[in-house]
Every structure is written in structure tokens, then in C-alpha cells.
N, C-alpha and C positions, 0 to 999 in steps of 0.2 A: 565445479558446480557453477551454474549460470546465475545471473543476478536474480532472475525470477525464482529459481530454486532456493537461493539464499534467503530471500525475503519470505517465501512461503515457509521455509524451515523455521525461521524466527517466529513467525506468526503461530504455527501449530505447536510450538514449544511453550507458548504462553497460555496458562489456564483460563485467563479472562477472555482471550480470543476464542479458544475452543469451547468455552461455555456459550459464547454468543453465536459462533459459526460452525461448531463441530469441526470438521475438516473440509467444509465446503468453500475452498479457496482454489480458484482455477486460473491457469494461464490463458490469457487472450479471450476466452469465452466459456460460459457455463454450458453444461450439457442441456439439450432440449428438455424442457419441462422441470428443470431444477426448482425445488421449492425455496422460497426466501426464508431466512436471510442467507445470502452468500456473497462472496467477494471475487472480483476479477483483478488479476495482476497483468500489467502490460509494460513493456520497456518503451519509454517515450523518447529517450535520447541516450546515446552512448558517445562518450568522448574517449578516444584512444590517445594515450600519451606516448610520444616518441622521444628518443634520445639521439645523440649524434650517430650511434650505431644502428638506428632503426627503432623497432618497437621496444618500449621500455618495460613491457610486461604488466601494464596496468591499464584497465579500462574503467572509466567512471560512468556508471549507468544511472539514469533516472528511471524509477519504476513508479507507475501510477497504480494506486489502489482504489478500486471502485466498489462500493458496498451497495447491494440491493436488498431492500427490506420492504415490509408492508407499510411503513410510514417514514417520512423524512426524519422525524425525531429519533426513531429506532436506528435508521441508517447512520445518522450523524453520531449517535452514541457509540455504535459499533466501530465506526471509523476512528473515533477518538481513542477507543480501547486499542485498536490496531496501531494507531500512531504511538501511543505510549509504550506498547510492547516493542515496536521497532526501535524507538529511541533508547529504550532500556537495553536492547541488544546491540547498540552501537551504530545504528543507522542514523543518518542526518536528515531531518525534515527540512527541505530547502524552499518550499513554495506552497502557496495555497492555490487551489483551483478557483478562479474568481467567479465562475458562473453558478456556483452552488450556494444560493442564499435563500434563507427563509426567515423573515423578520419575526415570526412567531416563536422561534427557537432561541433560547438563551442558556448559558452565557455565550459570549461572542465566539469562544473556541469551538462551539458546536456548529457554527454557521458555514463553514467551508470544508471542502475536501482538501486533501494534502497529497503532495508528491514526495516520495522518499528517494534519497540518493543512496545507492549501494555501490561499494567498491567490489570489483571482481578480479 
């Protein structure tokens, strides 16, 4: 199973996520004309671990989750639901995407996007 498949499986297994997105979670891009809300998953970075004998059998992947919705507030709330589902499934939230800011939204945890780290 790839990192994107692992993240998607964890998301669709959570009832809060499926209430918000159904199963509209896609790798790389959504189909043309997809109604909002939906989410896009993309692998942003992969680090391969090696040992003295070569590949150690472990890749550390960063997966970006991008939520599209009719409003920033809804998208931020869905992203937070996804974040909580992924953390509950054992994924590590490692970074915030700094360019997603809306000063009209509070509390602070709603103000940014997140990147999740998945072991594969």
C-alpha cells in the first residue's frame, strides 16, 4: 500500500471525515467538475532510509492534504476533522502550511493547513 493509499484508507475509515467528504478524497487531482467539498492528497516528500547493506525497507513520506469547500471556514473545519482522524490512526502531523491564513477564523488551530507524515 502506498502512502497516499494509507492516508486515504485512514480518512475513509473515520465517520467524521466521511460525514464531511463522503469518499471524495483523491490522489493528486479531483475529477473535472467535482462538487465541493472534496480533498486532494499528494506526496510532498519521501525520505528513503538505508543501512550498511542498502535499502532498510523504510520510506518516510510526507503527504499533503488539501481541502476544497465553499468557504474557508468549512474547508478549515474539514481539514481539522481530517487531521484528528489521521492522528487517531497513528499518523504524525509534522508541519503547518504557512500560507493558509484567515484572520476571521478562530480558534488558531483552524487557521492553517497541515502536512501529515506517513510511514510506508
